[in-house]
CHARMM internal coordinates of N, CA and C (Angstrom, degrees):
IC EDIT
DIST 1 N 1 CA 1.4401
DIST 1 CA 1 C 1.5290
ANGL 1 N 1 CA 1 C 108.00
DIST 1 C 2 N 1.2957
ANGL 1 CA 1 C 2 N 116.73
DIHE 1 N 1 CA 1 C 2 N 131.35
DIST 2 N 2 CA 1.4497
ANGL 1 C 2 N 2 CA 121.40
DIHE 1 CA 1 C 2 N 2 CA -179.43
DIST 2 CA 2 C 1.5218
ANGL 2 N 2 CA 2 C 110.60
DIHE 1 C 2 N 2 CA 2 C -82.68
DIST 2 C 3 N 1.3082
ANGL 2 CA 2 C 3 N 115.40
DIHE 2 N 2 CA 2 C 3 N 138.95
DIST 3 N 3 CA 1.4507
ANGL 2 C 3 N 3 CA 120.59
DIHE 2 CA 2 C 3 N 3 CA 175.93
DIST 3 CA 3 C 1.5154
ANGL 3 N 3 CA 3 C 108.05
DIHE 2 C 3 N 3 CA 3 C -95.48
DIST 3 C 4 N 1.3029
ANGL 3 CA 3 C 4 N 115.83
DIHE 3 N 3 CA 3 C 4 N 140.58
DIST 4 N 4 CA 1.4572
ANGL 3 C 4 N 4 CA 119.57
DIHE 3 CA 3 C 4 N 4 CA 179.89
DIST 4 CA 4 C 1.5130
ANGL 4 N 4 CA 4 C 109.81
DIHE 3 C 4 N 4 CA 4 C -106.64
DIST 4 C 5 N 1.2962
ANGL 4 CA 4 C 5 N 115.86
DIHE 4 N 4 CA 4 C 5 N 146.32
DIST 5 N 5 CA 1.4530
ANGL 4 C 5 N 5 CA 121.78
DIHE 4 CA 4 C 5 N 5 CA 175.97
DIST 5 CA 5 C 1.5158
ANGL 5 N 5 CA 5 C 107.82
DIHE 4 C 5 N 5 CA 5 C -102.65
DIST 5 C 6 N 1.3343
ANGL 5 CA 5 C 6 N 117.68
DIHE 5 N 5 CA 5 C 6 N 125.04
DIST 6 N 6 CA 1.4658
ANGL 5 C 6 N 6 CA 118.48
DIHE 5 CA 5 C 6 N 6 CA -179.63
DIST 6 CA 6 C 1.5258
ANGL 6 N 6 CA 6 C 111.46
DIHE 5 C 6 N 6 CA 6 C -64.74
DIST 6 C 7 N 1.3170
ANGL 6 CA 6 C 7 N 115.06
DIHE 6 N 6 CA 6 C 7 N 147.70
DIST 7 N 7 CA 1.4572
ANGL 6 C 7 N 7 CA 120.88
DIHE 6 CA 6 C 7 N 7 CA 177.67
DIST 7 CA 7 C 1.5180
ANGL 7 N 7 CA 7 C 107.86
DIHE 6 C 7 N 7 CA 7 C -76.98
DIST 7 C 8 N 1.3106
ANGL 7 CA 7 C 8 N 116.64
DIHE 7 N 7 CA 7 C 8 N 130.23
DIST 8 N 8 CA 1.4643
ANGL 7 C 8 N 8 CA 120.03
DIHE 7 CA 7 C 8 N 8 CA -178.72
DIST 8 CA 8 C 1.5202
ANGL 8 N 8 CA 8 C 110.06
DIHE 7 C 8 N 8 CA 8 C -70.37
DIST 8 C 9 N 1.3221
ANGL 8 CA 8 C 9 N 114.68
DIHE 8 N 8 CA 8 C 9 N 158.54
DIST 9 N 9 CA 1.4676
ANGL 8 C 9 N 9 CA 119.38
DIHE 8 CA 8 C 9 N 9 CA 178.93
DIST 9 CA 9 C 1.5239
ANGL 9 N 9 CA 9 C 110.51
DIHE 8 C 9 N 9 CA 9 C -66.24
DIST 9 C 10 N 1.3395
ANGL 9 CA 9 C 10 N 117.10
DIHE 9 N 9 CA 9 C 10 N -27.64
DIST 10 N 10 CA 1.4679
ANGL 9 C 10 N 10 CA 119.69
DIHE 9 CA 9 C 10 N 10 CA 176.58
DIST 10 CA 10 C 1.5251
ANGL 10 N 10 CA 10 C 110.71
DIHE 9 C 10 N 10 CA 10 C -65.04
DIST 10 C 11 N 1.3283
ANGL 10 CA 10 C 11 N 115.78
DIHE 10 N 10 CA 10 C 11 N -42.28
DIST 11 N 11 CA 1.4688
ANGL 10 C 11 N 11 CA 119.99
DIHE 10 CA 10 C 11 N 11 CA 179.92
DIST 11 CA 11 C 1.5213
ANGL 11 N 11 CA 11 C 110.14
DIHE 10 C 11 N 11 CA 11 C -65.81
DIST 11 C 12 N 1.3305
ANGL 11 CA 11 C 12 N 116.64
DIHE 11 N 11 CA 11 C 12 N -41.56
DIST 12 N 12 CA 1.4618
ANGL 11 C 12 N 12 CA 118.83
DIHE 11 CA 11 C 12 N 12 CA 178.10
DIST 12 CA 12 C 1.5243
ANGL 12 N 12 CA 12 C 111.31
DIHE 11 C 12 N 12 CA 12 C -69.65
DIST 12 C 13 N 1.3214
ANGL 12 CA 12 C 13 N 117.21
DIHE 12 N 12 CA 12 C 13 N -29.10
DIST 13 N 13 CA 1.4640
ANGL 12 C 13 N 13 CA 121.02
DIHE 12 CA 12 C 13 N 13 CA 177.21
DIST 13 CA 13 C 1.5169
ANGL 13 N 13 CA 13 C 112.25
DIHE 12 C 13 N 13 CA 13 C -63.33
DIST 13 C 14 N 1.3237
ANGL 13 CA 13 C 14 N 116.90
DIHE 13 N 13 CA 13 C 14 N -29.83
DIST 14 N 14 CA 1.4634
ANGL 13 C 14 N 14 CA 120.47
DIHE 13 CA 13 C 14 N 14 CA 177.40
DIST 14 CA 14 C 1.5217
ANGL 14 N 14 CA 14 C 111.62
DIHE 13 C 14 N 14 CA 14 C -62.41
DIST 14 C 15 N 1.3366
ANGL 14 CA 14 C 15 N 116.16
DIHE 14 N 14 CA 14 C 15 N -29.91
DIST 15 N 15 CA 1.4588
ANGL 14 C 15 N 15 CA 119.45
DIHE 14 CA 14 C 15 N 15 CA -179.92
DIST 15 CA 15 C 1.5244
ANGL 15 N 15 CA 15 C 111.80
DIHE 14 C 15 N 15 CA 15 C -72.03
DIST 15 C 16 N 1.3214
ANGL 15 CA 15 C 16 N 117.74
DIHE 15 N 15 CA 15 C 16 N -19.66
DIST 16 N 16 CA 1.4560
ANGL 15 C 16 N 16 CA 121.49
DIHE 15 CA 15 C 16 N 16 CA -178.24
DIST 16 CA 16 C 1.5263
ANGL 16 N 16 CA 16 C 112.40
DIHE 15 C 16 N 16 CA 16 C -84.00
DIST 16 C 17 N 1.3187
ANGL 16 CA 16 C 17 N 117.44
DIHE 16 N 16 CA 16 C 17 N -4.07
DIST 17 N 17 CA 1.4561
ANGL 16 C 17 N 17 CA 119.84
DIHE 16 CA 16 C 17 N 17 CA -179.75
DIST 17 CA 17 C 1.5217
ANGL 17 N 17 CA 17 C 110.16
DIHE 16 C 17 N 17 CA 17 C -67.12
DIST 17 C 18 N 1.3295
ANGL 17 CA 17 C 18 N 116.82
DIHE 17 N 17 CA 17 C 18 N 150.24
DIST 18 N 18 CA 1.4626
ANGL 17 C 18 N 18 CA 120.78
DIHE 17 CA 17 C 18 N 18 CA -175.91
DIST 18 CA 18 C 1.5277
ANGL 18 N 18 CA 18 C 115.46
DIHE 17 C 18 N 18 CA 18 C -57.27
DIST 18 C 19 N 1.3222
ANGL 18 CA 18 C 19 N 119.51
DIHE 18 N 18 CA 18 C 19 N -30.51
DIST 19 N 19 CA 1.4630
ANGL 18 C 19 N 19 CA 120.50
DIHE 18 CA 18 C 19 N 19 CA -175.33
DIST 19 CA 19 C 1.5218
ANGL 19 N 19 CA 19 C 114.95
DIHE 18 C 19 N 19 CA 19 C -87.72
DIST 19 C 20 N 1.3058
ANGL 19 CA 19 C 20 N 117.46
DIHE 19 N 19 CA 19 C 20 N -0.92
DIST 20 N 20 CA 1.4639
ANGL 19 C 20 N 20 CA 119.82
DIHE 19 CA 19 C 20 N 20 CA -176.98
DIST 20 CA 20 C 1.5227
ANGL 20 N 20 CA 20 C 110.09
DIHE 19 C 20 N 20 CA 20 C -73.18
DIST 20 C 21 N 1.3136
ANGL 20 CA 20 C 21 N 117.75
DIHE 20 N 20 CA 20 C 21 N 127.32
DIST 21 N 21 CA 1.4661
ANGL 20 C 21 N 21 CA 120.58
DIHE 20 CA 20 C 21 N 21 CA 179.65
DIST 21 CA 21 C 1.5329
ANGL 21 N 21 CA 21 C 111.80
DIHE 20 C 21 N 21 CA 21 C -63.33
DIST 21 C 22 N 1.2994
ANGL 21 CA 21 C 22 N 115.24
DIHE 21 N 21 CA 21 C 22 N 146.40
DIST 22 N 22 CA 1.4650
ANGL 21 C 22 N 22 CA 120.94
DIHE 21 CA 21 C 22 N 22 CA 179.99
DIST 22 CA 22 C 1.5298
ANGL 22 N 22 CA 22 C 110.26
DIHE 21 C 22 N 22 CA 22 C -61.79
DIST 22 C 23 N 1.3274
ANGL 22 CA 22 C 23 N 116.77
DIHE 22 N 22 CA 22 C 23 N -37.45
DIST 23 N 23 CA 1.4643
ANGL 22 C 23 N 23 CA 119.93
DIHE 22 CA 22 C 23 N 23 CA 179.71
DIST 23 CA 23 C 1.5243
ANGL 23 N 23 CA 23 C 111.17
DIHE 22 C 23 N 23 CA 23 C -60.77
DIST 23 C 24 N 1.3281
ANGL 23 CA 23 C 24 N 118.13
DIHE 23 N 23 CA 23 C 24 N -37.68
DIST 24 N 24 CA 1.4643
ANGL 23 C 24 N 24 CA 121.90
DIHE 23 CA 23 C 24 N 24 CA 178.44
DIST 24 CA 24 C 1.5219
ANGL 24 N 24 CA 24 C 110.56
DIHE 23 C 24 N 24 CA 24 C -66.48
DIST 24 C 25 N 1.3176
ANGL 24 CA 24 C 25 N 116.69
DIHE 24 N 24 CA 24 C 25 N -42.17
DIST 25 N 25 CA 1.4665
ANGL 24 C 25 N 25 CA 120.46
DIHE 24 CA 24 C 25 N 25 CA 178.52
DIST 25 CA 25 C 1.5298
ANGL 25 N 25 CA 25 C 110.80
DIHE 24 C 25 N 25 CA 25 C -62.52
DIST 25 C 26 N 1.3278
ANGL 25 CA 25 C 26 N 115.54
DIHE 25 N 25 CA 25 C 26 N -44.68
DIST 26 N 26 CA 1.4668
ANGL 25 C 26 N 26 CA 119.65
DIHE 25 CA 25 C 26 N 26 CA 179.88
DIST 26 CA 26 C 1.5250
ANGL 26 N 26 CA 26 C 111.46
DIHE 25 C 26 N 26 CA 26 C -65.44
DIST 26 C 27 N 1.3244
ANGL 26 CA 26 C 27 N 116.96
DIHE 26 N 26 CA 26 C 27 N -38.94
DIST 27 N 27 CA 1.4619
ANGL 26 C 27 N 27 CA 120.70
DIHE 26 CA 26 C 27 N 27 CA -179.89
DIST 27 CA 27 C 1.5202
ANGL 27 N 27 CA 27 C 111.20
DIHE 26 C 27 N 27 CA 27 C -63.67
DIST 27 C 28 N 1.3118
ANGL 27 CA 27 C 28 N 116.66
DIHE 27 N 27 CA 27 C 28 N -42.09
DIST 28 N 28 CA 1.4654
ANGL 27 C 28 N 28 CA 120.01
DIHE 27 CA 27 C 28 N 28 CA 179.48
DIST 28 CA 28 C 1.5234
ANGL 28 N 28 CA 28 C 110.58
DIHE 27 C 28 N 28 CA 28 C -68.30
DIST 28 C 29 N 1.3229
ANGL 28 CA 28 C 29 N 117.27
DIHE 28 N 28 CA 28 C 29 N -43.54
DIST 29 N 29 CA 1.4694
ANGL 28 C 29 N 29 CA 119.88
DIHE 28 CA 28 C 29 N 29 CA 178.23
DIST 29 CA 29 C 1.5252
ANGL 29 N 29 CA 29 C 110.89
DIHE 28 C 29 N 29 CA 29 C -61.64
DIST 29 C 30 N 1.3289
ANGL 29 CA 29 C 30 N 117.36
DIHE 29 N 29 CA 29 C 30 N -39.85
DIST 30 N 30 CA 1.4551
ANGL 29 C 30 N 30 CA 121.81
DIHE 29 CA 29 C 30 N 30 CA 177.41
DIST 30 CA 30 C 1.5274
ANGL 30 N 30 CA 30 C 110.26
DIHE 29 C 30 N 30 CA 30 C -63.14
DIST 30 C 31 N 1.3218
ANGL 30 CA 30 C 31 N 117.02
DIHE 30 N 30 CA 30 C 31 N -44.49
DIST 31 N 31 CA 1.4657
ANGL 30 C 31 N 31 CA 121.22
DIHE 30 CA 30 C 31 N 31 CA 179.53
DIST 31 CA 31 C 1.5239
ANGL 31 N 31 CA 31 C 111.26
DIHE 30 C 31 N 31 CA 31 C -62.32
DIST 31 C 32 N 1.3184
ANGL 31 CA 31 C 32 N 117.38
DIHE 31 N 31 CA 31 C 32 N -38.71
DIST 32 N 32 CA 1.4699
ANGL 31 C 32 N 32 CA 121.13
DIHE 31 CA 31 C 32 N 32 CA 178.67
DIST 32 CA 32 C 1.5247
ANGL 32 N 32 CA 32 C 110.26
DIHE 31 C 32 N 32 CA 32 C -64.84
DIST 32 C 33 N 1.3259
ANGL 32 CA 32 C 33 N 117.02
DIHE 32 N 32 CA 32 C 33 N -43.54
DIST 33 N 33 CA 1.4666
ANGL 32 C 33 N 33 CA 120.81
DIHE 32 CA 32 C 33 N 33 CA 179.95
DIST 33 CA 33 C 1.5240
ANGL 33 N 33 CA 33 C 110.89
DIHE 32 C 33 N 33 CA 33 C -64.06
DIST 33 C 34 N 1.3231
ANGL 33 CA 33 C 34 N 117.35
DIHE 33 N 33 CA 33 C 34 N -46.26
DIST 34 N 34 CA 1.4635
ANGL 33 C 34 N 34 CA 121.16
DIHE 33 CA 33 C 34 N 34 CA -179.30
DIST 34 CA 34 C 1.5284
ANGL 34 N 34 CA 34 C 110.60
DIHE 33 C 34 N 34 CA 34 C -63.71
DIST 34 C 35 N 1.3108
ANGL 34 CA 34 C 35 N 117.52
DIHE 34 N 34 CA 34 C 35 N -40.39
DIST 35 N 35 CA 1.4606
ANGL 34 C 35 N 35 CA 121.54
DIHE 34 CA 34 C 35 N 35 CA 178.26
DIST 35 CA 35 C 1.5260
ANGL 35 N 35 CA 35 C 110.80
DIHE 34 C 35 N 35 CA 35 C -64.74
DIST 35 C 36 N 1.3169
ANGL 35 CA 35 C 36 N 117.10
DIHE 35 N 35 CA 35 C 36 N -41.07
DIST 36 N 36 CA 1.4615
ANGL 35 C 36 N 36 CA 121.40
DIHE 35 CA 35 C 36 N 36 CA 177.54
DIST 36 CA 36 C 1.5223
ANGL 36 N 36 CA 36 C 110.36
DIHE 35 C 36 N 36 CA 36 C -62.22
DIST 36 C 37 N 1.3162
ANGL 36 CA 36 C 37 N 117.17
DIHE 36 N 36 CA 36 C 37 N -45.03
DIST 37 N 37 CA 1.4658
ANGL 36 C 37 N 37 CA 121.20
DIHE 36 CA 36 C 37 N 37 CA 178.87
DIST 37 CA 37 C 1.5307
ANGL 37 N 37 CA 37 C 111.09
DIHE 36 C 37 N 37 CA 37 C -61.95
DIST 37 C 38 N 1.3266
ANGL 37 CA 37 C 38 N 116.61
DIHE 37 N 37 CA 37 C 38 N -43.14
DIST 38 N 38 CA 1.4659
ANGL 37 C 38 N 38 CA 120.31
DIHE 37 CA 37 C 38 N 38 CA -179.58
DIST 38 CA 38 C 1.5259
ANGL 38 N 38 CA 38 C 110.91
DIHE 37 C 38 N 38 CA 38 C -63.84
DIST 38 C 39 N 1.3124
ANGL 38 CA 38 C 39 N 116.42
DIHE 38 N 38 CA 38 C 39 N -39.89
DIST 39 N 39 CA 1.4661
ANGL 38 C 39 N 39 CA 120.77
DIHE 38 CA 38 C 39 N 39 CA 178.34
DIST 39 CA 39 C 1.5218
ANGL 39 N 39 CA 39 C 110.64
DIHE 38 C 39 N 39 CA 39 C -64.62
DIST 39 C 40 N 1.3296
ANGL 39 CA 39 C 40 N 117.14
DIHE 39 N 39 CA 39 C 40 N -44.26
DIST 40 N 40 CA 1.4689
ANGL 39 C 40 N 40 CA 120.42
DIHE 39 CA 39 C 40 N 40 CA 177.91
DIST 40 CA 40 C 1.5274
ANGL 40 N 40 CA 40 C 110.82
DIHE 39 C 40 N 40 CA 40 C -60.30
DIST 40 C 41 N 1.3145
ANGL 40 CA 40 C 41 N 117.09
DIHE 40 N 40 CA 40 C 41 N -45.27
DIST 41 N 41 CA 1.4628
ANGL 40 C 41 N 41 CA 120.97
DIHE 40 CA 40 C 41 N 41 CA -179.11
DIST 41 CA 41 C 1.5244
ANGL 41 N 41 CA 41 C 110.98
DIHE 40 C 41 N 41 CA 41 C -61.26
DIST 41 C 42 N 1.3217
ANGL 41 CA 41 C 42 N 116.26
DIHE 41 N 41 CA 41 C 42 N -47.61
DIST 42 N 42 CA 1.4595
ANGL 41 C 42 N 42 CA 121.44
DIHE 41 CA 41 C 42 N 42 CA -178.62
DIST 42 CA 42 C 1.5351
ANGL 42 N 42 CA 42 C 110.99
DIHE 41 C 42 N 42 CA 42 C -64.07
DIST 42 C 43 N 1.3231
ANGL 42 CA 42 C 43 N 117.22
DIHE 42 N 42 CA 42 C 43 N -41.56
DIST 43 N 43 CA 1.4592
ANGL 42 C 43 N 43 CA 121.53
DIHE 42 CA 42 C 43 N 43 CA -179.72
DIST 43 CA 43 C 1.5230
ANGL 43 N 43 CA 43 C 111.19
DIHE 42 C 43 N 43 CA 43 C -67.13
DIST 43 C 44 N 1.3121
ANGL 43 CA 43 C 44 N 117.34
DIHE 43 N 43 CA 43 C 44 N -44.25
DIST 44 N 44 CA 1.4678
ANGL 43 C 44 N 44 CA 120.68
DIHE 43 CA 43 C 44 N 44 CA 179.96
DIST 44 CA 44 C 1.5226
ANGL 44 N 44 CA 44 C 111.54
DIHE 43 C 44 N 44 CA 44 C -66.89
DIST 44 C 45 N 1.3189
ANGL 44 CA 44 C 45 N 117.57
DIHE 44 N 44 CA 44 C 45 N -35.99
DIST 45 N 45 CA 1.4507
ANGL 44 C 45 N 45 CA 120.91
DIHE 44 CA 44 C 45 N 45 CA 176.87
DIST 45 CA 45 C 1.5315
ANGL 45 N 45 CA 45 C 110.42
DIHE 44 C 45 N 45 CA 45 C -65.70
DIST 45 C 46 N 1.3176
ANGL 45 CA 45 C 46 N 116.71
DIHE 45 N 45 CA 45 C 46 N -43.24
DIST 46 N 46 CA 1.4645
ANGL 45 C 46 N 46 CA 120.83
DIHE 45 CA 45 C 46 N 46 CA 178.19
DIST 46 CA 46 C 1.5253
ANGL 46 N 46 CA 46 C 110.73
DIHE 45 C 46 N 46 CA 46 C -64.42
DIST 46 C 47 N 1.3090
ANGL 46 CA 46 C 47 N 117.58
DIHE 46 N 46 CA 46 C 47 N -39.20
DIST 47 N 47 CA 1.4603
ANGL 46 C 47 N 47 CA 121.60
DIHE 46 CA 46 C 47 N 47 CA 179.11
DIST 47 CA 47 C 1.5204
ANGL 47 N 47 CA 47 C 111.08
DIHE 46 C 47 N 47 CA 47 C -62.89
DIST 47 C 48 N 1.3158
ANGL 47 CA 47 C 48 N 116.22
DIHE 47 N 47 CA 47 C 48 N -39.79
DIST 48 N 48 CA 1.4590
ANGL 47 C 48 N 48 CA 119.62
DIHE 47 CA 47 C 48 N 48 CA -178.81
DIST 48 CA 48 C 1.5288
ANGL 48 N 48 CA 48 C 112.64
DIHE 47 C 48 N 48 CA 48 C -70.10
DIST 48 C 49 N 1.3291
ANGL 48 CA 48 C 49 N 117.11
DIHE 48 N 48 CA 48 C 49 N -15.02
DIST 49 N 49 CA 1.4659
ANGL 48 C 49 N 49 CA 121.23
DIHE 48 CA 48 C 49 N 49 CA -179.43
DIST 49 CA 49 C 1.5294
ANGL 49 N 49 CA 49 C 113.43
DIHE 48 C 49 N 49 CA 49 C -97.85
DIST 49 C 50 N 1.3211
ANGL 49 CA 49 C 50 N 118.03
DIHE 49 N 49 CA 49 C 50 N -0.17
DIST 50 N 50 CA 1.4610
ANGL 49 C 50 N 50 CA 120.53
DIHE 49 CA 49 C 50 N 50 CA -178.68
DIST 50 CA 50 C 1.5208
ANGL 50 N 50 CA 50 C 111.34
DIHE 49 C 50 N 50 CA 50 C -73.04
DIST 50 C 51 N 1.3091
ANGL 50 CA 50 C 51 N 115.44
DIHE 50 N 50 CA 50 C 51 N 148.51
DIST 51 N 51 CA 1.4593
ANGL 50 C 51 N 51 CA 122.46
DIHE 50 CA 50 C 51 N 51 CA 176.30
DIST 51 CA 51 C 1.5357
ANGL 51 N 51 CA 51 C 109.28
DIHE 50 C 51 N 51 CA 51 C -76.39
DIST 51 C 52 N 1.3429
ANGL 51 CA 51 C 52 N 117.40
DIHE 51 N 51 CA 51 C 52 N 156.95
DIST 52 N 52 CA 1.4662
ANGL 51 C 52 N 52 CA 119.68
DIHE 51 CA 51 C 52 N 52 CA 179.92
DIST 52 CA 52 C 1.5367
ANGL 52 N 52 CA 52 C 113.97
DIHE 51 C 52 N 52 CA 52 C -54.92
DIST 52 C 53 N 1.3273
ANGL 52 CA 52 C 53 N 117.83
DIHE 52 N 52 CA 52 C 53 N -38.23
DIST 53 N 53 CA 1.4645
ANGL 52 C 53 N 53 CA 119.11
DIHE 52 CA 52 C 53 N 53 CA 179.94
DIST 53 CA 53 C 1.5271
ANGL 53 N 53 CA 53 C 111.23
DIHE 52 C 53 N 53 CA 53 C -67.77
DIST 53 C 54 N 1.3277
ANGL 53 CA 53 C 54 N 117.26
DIHE 53 N 53 CA 53 C 54 N -31.87
DIST 54 N 54 CA 1.4628
ANGL 53 C 54 N 54 CA 120.52
DIHE 53 CA 53 C 54 N 54 CA 177.29
DIST 54 CA 54 C 1.5275
ANGL 54 N 54 CA 54 C 110.47
DIHE 53 C 54 N 54 CA 54 C -71.11
DIST 54 C 55 N 1.3256
ANGL 54 CA 54 C 55 N 116.26
DIHE 54 N 54 CA 54 C 55 N -37.72
DIST 55 N 55 CA 1.4657
ANGL 54 C 55 N 55 CA 119.93
DIHE 54 CA 54 C 55 N 55 CA 177.81
DIST 55 CA 55 C 1.5277
ANGL 55 N 55 CA 55 C 110.46
DIHE 54 C 55 N 55 CA 55 C -64.32
DIST 55 C 56 N 1.3401
ANGL 55 CA 55 C 56 N 116.48
DIHE 55 N 55 CA 55 C 56 N -39.81
DIST 56 N 56 CA 1.4670
ANGL 55 C 56 N 56 CA 118.97
DIHE 55 CA 55 C 56 N 56 CA 177.62
DIST 56 CA 56 C 1.5232
ANGL 56 N 56 CA 56 C 110.91
DIHE 55 C 56 N 56 CA 56 C -61.70
DIST 56 C 57 N 1.3308
ANGL 56 CA 56 C 57 N 116.48
DIHE 56 N 56 CA 56 C 57 N -36.66
DIST 57 N 57 CA 1.4683
ANGL 56 C 57 N 57 CA 120.41
DIHE 56 CA 56 C 57 N 57 CA 178.73
DIST 57 CA 57 C 1.5246
ANGL 57 N 57 CA 57 C 112.21
DIHE 56 C 57 N 57 CA 57 C -60.46
DIST 57 C 58 N 1.3271
ANGL 57 CA 57 C 58 N 117.11
DIHE 57 N 57 CA 57 C 58 N -33.53
DIST 58 N 58 CA 1.4715
ANGL 57 C 58 N 58 CA 119.99
DIHE 57 CA 57 C 58 N 58 CA -179.98
DIST 58 CA 58 C 1.5221
ANGL 58 N 58 CA 58 C 112.35
DIHE 57 C 58 N 58 CA 58 C -98.06
DIST 58 C 59 N 1.3372
ANGL 58 CA 58 C 59 N 116.47
DIHE 58 N 58 CA 58 C 59 N 3.32
DIST 59 N 59 CA 1.4632
ANGL 58 C 59 N 59 CA 120.08
DIHE 58 CA 58 C 59 N 59 CA 174.48
DIST 59 CA 59 C 1.5154
ANGL 59 N 59 CA 59 C 114.88
DIHE 58 C 59 N 59 CA 59 C 82.21
DIST 59 C 60 N 1.3256
ANGL 59 CA 59 C 60 N 117.61
DIHE 59 N 59 CA 59 C 60 N 29.25
DIST 60 N 60 CA 1.4557
ANGL 59 C 60 N 60 CA 121.27
DIHE 59 CA 59 C 60 N 60 CA 179.26
DIST 60 CA 60 C 1.5180
ANGL 60 N 60 CA 60 C 110.47
DIHE 59 C 60 N 60 CA 60 C -120.03
DIST 60 C 61 N 1.3118
ANGL 60 CA 60 C 61 N 115.12
DIHE 60 N 60 CA 60 C 61 N 152.37
DIST 61 N 61 CA 1.4557
ANGL 60 C 61 N 61 CA 120.63
DIHE 60 CA 60 C 61 N 61 CA 172.90
DIST 61 CA 61 C 1.5325
ANGL 61 N 61 CA 61 C 108.05
DIHE 60 C 61 N 61 CA 61 C -92.83
DIST 61 C 62 N 1.3178
ANGL 61 CA 61 C 62 N 117.53
DIHE 61 N 61 CA 61 C 62 N 160.29
DIST 62 N 62 CA 1.4709
ANGL 61 C 62 N 62 CA 118.85
DIHE 61 CA 61 C 62 N 62 CA 175.95
DIST 62 CA 62 C 1.5297
ANGL 62 N 62 CA 62 C 112.17
DIHE 61 C 62 N 62 CA 62 C -59.12
DIST 62 C 63 N 1.3243
ANGL 62 CA 62 C 63 N 116.89
DIHE 62 N 62 CA 62 C 63 N -32.86
DIST 63 N 63 CA 1.4731
ANGL 62 C 63 N 63 CA 120.01
DIHE 62 CA 62 C 63 N 63 CA 177.98
DIST 63 CA 63 C 1.5255
ANGL 63 N 63 CA 63 C 110.84
DIHE 62 C 63 N 63 CA 63 C -65.97
DIST 63 C 64 N 1.3483
ANGL 63 CA 63 C 64 N 116.53
DIHE 63 N 63 CA 63 C 64 N -41.66
DIST 64 N 64 CA 1.4709
ANGL 63 C 64 N 64 CA 120.33
DIHE 63 CA 63 C 64 N 64 CA 177.35
DIST 64 CA 64 C 1.5297
ANGL 64 N 64 CA 64 C 110.81
DIHE 63 C 64 N 64 CA 64 C -60.84
DIST 64 C 65 N 1.3300
ANGL 64 CA 64 C 65 N 115.62
DIHE 64 N 64 CA 64 C 65 N -44.21
DIST 65 N 65 CA 1.4664
ANGL 64 C 65 N 65 CA 120.30
DIHE 64 CA 64 C 65 N 65 CA -179.12
DIST 65 CA 65 C 1.5252
ANGL 65 N 65 CA 65 C 110.74
DIHE 64 C 65 N 65 CA 65 C -65.13
DIST 65 C 66 N 1.3214
ANGL 65 CA 65 C 66 N 116.38
DIHE 65 N 65 CA 65 C 66 N -41.14
DIST 66 N 66 CA 1.4617
ANGL 65 C 66 N 66 CA 120.39
DIHE 65 CA 65 C 66 N 66 CA 178.98
DIST 66 CA 66 C 1.5252
ANGL 66 N 66 CA 66 C 110.70
DIHE 65 C 66 N 66 CA 66 C -63.85
DIST 66 C 67 N 1.3242
ANGL 66 CA 66 C 67 N 115.86
DIHE 66 N 66 CA 66 C 67 N -43.23
DIST 67 N 67 CA 1.4652
ANGL 66 C 67 N 67 CA 120.51
DIHE 66 CA 66 C 67 N 67 CA 179.27
DIST 67 CA 67 C 1.5275
ANGL 67 N 67 CA 67 C 110.66
DIHE 66 C 67 N 67 CA 67 C -62.57
DIST 67 C 68 N 1.3242
ANGL 67 CA 67 C 68 N 116.82
DIHE 67 N 67 CA 67 C 68 N -45.42
DIST 68 N 68 CA 1.4633
ANGL 67 C 68 N 68 CA 120.61
DIHE 67 CA 67 C 68 N 68 CA 179.95
DIST 68 CA 68 C 1.5226
ANGL 68 N 68 CA 68 C 110.79
DIHE 67 C 68 N 68 CA 68 C -67.70
DIST 68 C 69 N 1.3184
ANGL 68 CA 68 C 69 N 117.43
DIHE 68 N 68 CA 68 C 69 N -38.72
DIST 69 N 69 CA 1.4587
ANGL 68 C 69 N 69 CA 121.08
DIHE 68 CA 68 C 69 N 69 CA -179.23
DIST 69 CA 69 C 1.5179
ANGL 69 N 69 CA 69 C 113.30
DIHE 68 C 69 N 69 CA 69 C -66.10
DIST 69 C 70 N 1.3241
ANGL 69 CA 69 C 70 N 116.54
DIHE 69 N 69 CA 69 C 70 N -26.29
DIST 70 N 70 CA 1.4724
ANGL 69 C 70 N 70 CA 120.56
DIHE 69 CA 69 C 70 N 70 CA 179.83
DIST 70 CA 70 C 1.5226
ANGL 70 N 70 CA 70 C 113.61
DIHE 69 C 70 N 70 CA 70 C -85.02
DIST 70 C 71 N 1.3235
ANGL 70 CA 70 C 71 N 116.44
DIHE 70 N 70 CA 70 C 71 N -10.95
DIST 71 N 71 CA 1.4657
ANGL 70 C 71 N 71 CA 118.89
DIHE 70 CA 70 C 71 N 71 CA -179.46
DIST 71 CA 71 C 1.5239
ANGL 71 N 71 CA 71 C 109.93
DIHE 70 C 71 N 71 CA 71 C -67.75
DIST 71 C 72 N 1.3055
ANGL 71 CA 71 C 72 N 116.24
DIHE 71 N 71 CA 71 C 72 N 144.87
DIST 72 N 72 CA 1.4670
ANGL 71 C 72 N 72 CA 120.97
DIHE 71 CA 71 C 72 N 72 CA 178.43
DIST 72 CA 72 C 1.5355
ANGL 72 N 72 CA 72 C 109.46
DIHE 71 C 72 N 72 CA 72 C -75.54
DIST 72 C 73 N 1.3104
ANGL 72 CA 72 C 73 N 115.47
DIHE 72 N 72 CA 72 C 73 N 151.91
DIST 73 N 73 CA 1.4600
ANGL 72 C 73 N 73 CA 120.86
DIHE 72 CA 72 C 73 N 73 CA -171.13
DIST 73 CA 73 C 1.5259
ANGL 73 N 73 CA 73 C 114.19
DIHE 72 C 73 N 73 CA 73 C -64.93
DIST 73 C 74 N 1.3105
ANGL 73 CA 73 C 74 N 118.45
DIHE 73 N 73 CA 73 C 74 N -23.26
DIST 74 N 74 CA 1.4623
ANGL 73 C 74 N 74 CA 118.90
DIHE 73 CA 73 C 74 N 74 CA -177.77
DIST 74 CA 74 C 1.5231
ANGL 74 N 74 CA 74 C 113.16
DIHE 73 C 74 N 74 CA 74 C -85.67
DIST 74 C 75 N 1.3303
ANGL 74 CA 74 C 75 N 117.37
DIHE 74 N 74 CA 74 C 75 N -4.99
DIST 75 N 75 CA 1.4653
ANGL 74 C 75 N 75 CA 121.05
DIHE 74 CA 74 C 75 N 75 CA 177.55
DIST 75 CA 75 C 1.5343
ANGL 75 N 75 CA 75 C 109.99
DIHE 74 C 75 N 75 CA 75 C -92.77
DIST 75 C 76 N 1.3089
ANGL 75 CA 75 C 76 N 115.12
DIHE 75 N 75 CA 75 C 76 N 139.63
DIST 76 N 76 CA 1.4698
ANGL 75 C 76 N 76 CA 120.59
DIHE 75 CA 75 C 76 N 76 CA 177.86
DIST 76 CA 76 C 1.4965
ANGL 76 N 76 CA 76 C 110.65
DIHE 75 C 76 N 76 CA 76 C -79.81
END
COOR INIT
IC SEED 1 N 1 CA 1 C
IC BUILD
């Protein structure tokens, strides 16, 4: 599994400069959204695969994990 490094606010601040093309801004925003969705999907899938004792360790019931695991990736 690949680990992602978050983009710093300084790097994102460069996109707010007046000379930055709109296409570049849209491309970065699109990449952020897709990365967020992928992270949600991967996290929810992993949560749905946890054993009951692991869920108790994080304070969740199996029903909570099942409910969260069934949520679609674009929902918060």
